[in-house]
N, C-alpha and C positions, 0 to 999 in steps of 0.2 A: 284637574284633581281636588275634591273639598281642602280648603283649609282653615286654619286657627289661628288666633294671637298666642305667642308663646315668648319667653324670655331664654335665650339661647348663648351656648358658647359659640362664638364664630370665628375665633382665632386662641391664642394663648399668649399672656404676658405677666412674665414672672414678678415685674417690678412694679406692674400698674395693672393689676386685674380686672380694674371697671373698662379699660380700654378694649378689653377681648368679651364683653358683653353685647348682646345684641338683642333689642325687642323687635318682632315683626312677625310676618305669618309664615306658618310652619304647616307640612301635610296632618291630615287628620290623623291620630293613631291608627298603628296596625295591630293584627294579633298572632303573634308568632305562632301561637297553639290555640288547640280549642277552646282550652279550659279559661282564655283571657276574656276580659270584658272591659268597656270603658266607661268610666268614671266622668260625671261632670262635676269639675273641682270648685268646691264653694271657698274654701280657705287653705294656705298653706304657710310654710314658716320657713325661713332662712336658716342656714347654718353654716357654720366658718368651711365645712367642705365645698360649698356652692363656691367661695372665693378661691378655695386649692385646687378646683376644678378649671377656673379661669386661668389660673396660673401655669395649668399645664399636669398638675399632680394627678396622676391615676386615668388621666386621659391621652390616647394619642390622635395624631392629627388626622387617619384613617377614621377617626371617630367624632370628627367635627361635621355640619354642627350638632350640638347636643344640648336639647333641652334640659336645664338645670332643676333642681327640686328634688328634695327626698320626701318631706313630709307633706300631707294635704288629709283634707275633710271633704267630702262630697255627696253625690248622690249615683246609686247604682241604676241600672236600665229599668228596674223596678218600682224606682222612687224611693229606696230606703237610703237614710242617711248613715254614710259609713265613713271610719278611719281607718285610710289605707295602711298596712303593715310594710315597709319599704324594702324588705331584704325578698330577693328574687332569686330562685334557682336558676344558676347559670354555669352547665358543664365545662365552659371554655375557659372559666376563670379558674387559677387555682385553687382560691378558696373552696370552689364549687357554687359559691352564692356571688352575686353583688347589690349593692342599694341602687336603685333607682337615680339615673342619671350617670351611671357609669358605662352600663353595656344596654339601658334600654331608657327611653326617653321619659324625663323626670316630669314632677307636678308643677311647673311653674307654667302652666299652659291653660286653656280653657277646657281642655279633657286631657284624661291620661288613659292609658291601658296598664292593666294589672292582672295579674291572675287572680280567679275568682277566689280561691282560699284565702288572698292578702288581704280580703276584706273583713274588717269588725265592725259591729254593730255600734253608732254613737250612743253613748248612755244619755238616758234622759237627765235634763238640768244642766248637761256642758255642753256650753256654746262653739259652734264650729271652729270660731277663731281661738279659741283656748285649746279644743283637743288638735287643732294642728299642730300645736308645739310639742305634742307627747311623743311620738312614733321614734324620734334619734334621739335627740339630746335628753329628754327626760326619760325615756327608756333606758338611753345607756346610764343615767345616774341611779335610776332605780335599780337597775341589775348590779350596779357596782356596789349599792347599799344593801341589796337583799341578798341575791343568791352568791355573789362573790365574797362580798364583804360581811355577811352573816352579822349583820348588826343587831339580830333580835338576841345575840350572845353576848351584847355590850350595851354601854349605857351613853358613851361619848363619840365623838365624830369630828376630825379635823378636815375642812376642805381648803385646799390651795386655790387661791386665786379667783376667789368668788368675781361673780360679773357677767361672765360669759354663760353660754347656754346650759352645759352641762353641769359646772360648778354651781350656779345659782338654784339650778335644779335639786342639786343636792343638799342643797341648805335647804330650801323649802321643804323636801321630802323629809329629811332627817328631824326638823323640829316636828314635822305632823306625825312622822312615829315616833315624837316622845321624848328623844335624846336630846342630849347636850351637845351642842353644834358650834363648834368654833369656825369660823373663816376669815381668810386673809384677804388684803386686797392694799394695794399700793395708793389707790383714791381716796380720798378722803370723804367724798361723796357716797361712792359705793361702800365704805363702812357703815356709813350713816345709814342707807338703803337694808346693809346686812342684819344690823340693829334692829332694823322695824320688821324684818321678817322673823326675829326672836331668837337670833343667833347671836353669839359673842364675836364682835368683829376685833381684829388685829391687824399692825403692820404685817409685812412679810417678815419672816424670822422671829416674831417675838417670841416670848418663853410663854407658855401655855400656863394656865392653873393646875393641869394634871395630865398627865400622859393618858392618849385616847386609845381607843378600841379599835377603832376604823379611820384611816385615812384616805381621802379622795384626792388623787393625783392626774388633774389634766395639765400640769405645766411644765413639770421636768426638771432639767437640769439646775434651772433657779432656784428651786424649793426642795430639790428631793432629799438633800442633808437635812433641813428643819423637819421634814417629813419623817426621816428616820429617826431624830432626836424627840419627836414629840409623839412616837408610840410607845404603848406600853407593852409590857410583856405578852406575847403570842398574839400582837395586833396584826391586823390585815393592813397591807399597803395598798390600794387598788389602782391601779394605771388604765387609762383609756385614752391619753393624750400626752402630747411633748410640745407643748407651743413655744416652750423656751429652752429649748436644748434637749435631745435624746438620748445624748452620751453623759449622763451625770456620773460623779465618783461615787461608788456605794464604800463605807465601811461595812464590810464583811462581817469584822468582829462583833459589831452590833447587833448585825443579822443573826448572826448564830445564838449569841449570849442572851439575845433578848428572845429568840423563836419566833422571829417575825415572817410572816406572810408576804412575799410580794407577788402580786397576782394581776395578770393583762387580762383586759375585757373588751370587747367594742360590740356595741345595738345590744341586742337581745331578743327572745323568741316572741312569735304570736302569743303564746300561753302568759308570757311576761308581760306583754303591753295590754295583754285581757285584764290581769291582775291590778296593772298601773290605772287603765282607764276606770276598774271599778273602785279602785282606792279612793282617786280622785274626785268621784263622782259621791262615794258615799260620807267621804270626810270633807266634803267641800272645799278640796284643796284646789287652787286654779291655779295655773302657770304664772310665773312673773313675765309680763308683757313688756318691751321697752317701747314698742310703739306698733299701729296697726295702719299699714298703707294701702290703698287701693290697689288692684291690680294694674291699674291703667297707667301708675304712677312707678312700678315694681323697680325701677333704676334707682330712686329716691331711696328703696330699701337697702338695694346693694351697698348704695352710698354710706348708709347709714352704719351698716355692719363693720364697712371696711373702717370707718372712723376710729374704731376700737373704744367708741364711749359708751355702747350700749349696754345695757344692765337688764338680762331677761333675753327675750326673745323679740325677733324682727317678725311680724306676721303681715301677711298679704291676703287682702279679702277681695276674693274675685268677685263677689256679689257688688260691690260698690263701682 
């Protein structure tokens, strides 16, 4: 059986997810349906989803070993450079869809199989290592700001917990969209990086100079009260994660008195990813990259993400 090099979950470890990571040979991709094709991977990027998978969240023992990775840029069988949209129709999943590395093998491999309709052209001028950051974290941030947050109706944005992939993307995109962006972080070095991106950096819980029209919330219980207090009348609080607690106390009097909208979201559509790619190419917006690691040292990329010290995306270069 033909084999390829890949990084995969071989077990689960809730306390030390890196212990569940294996790198080695796996079978070449198979095509579950006729419309699937194999893509040669050129670059990929890590998400916290990969660490949660190693902890056993979203995967069962019967799905092991599972090749990890949601995001990638590669070359299709015709030689075209493509960006992979990672959401795949999955009739057996209660959501009707899944993300690569949940039911189908992911992108941390030499090659990956995906439906042909999941391939989008890589825009001219956008490097593979940059575009590989966009399909999950940056797409989520784009949808939070535009489709769900309706940022075009407002002028100001608060991003809670900047530093991670989605939050940092929201800062960069908010600034590029011409909005006044405030972002919180406990880390002084990260607050300095936030300022370099063109936003106003604040400590968690700090009073803002104004109430904002859109709040980007990925932290959860630790920041949600501050998000409510920082929201202007009729503002949108858009939630796509809860890394610091998923059961916050919510002051409902503030919600109805200020006519606030609390909106949940996850990922985005192929059309939204196309819009994001075009926006980044046209406006020369480039993802915030923490580090680029050769595929042969992908364990180092996982260790970097798990350290909690990242600012932006950890990218894997499959050509190095």
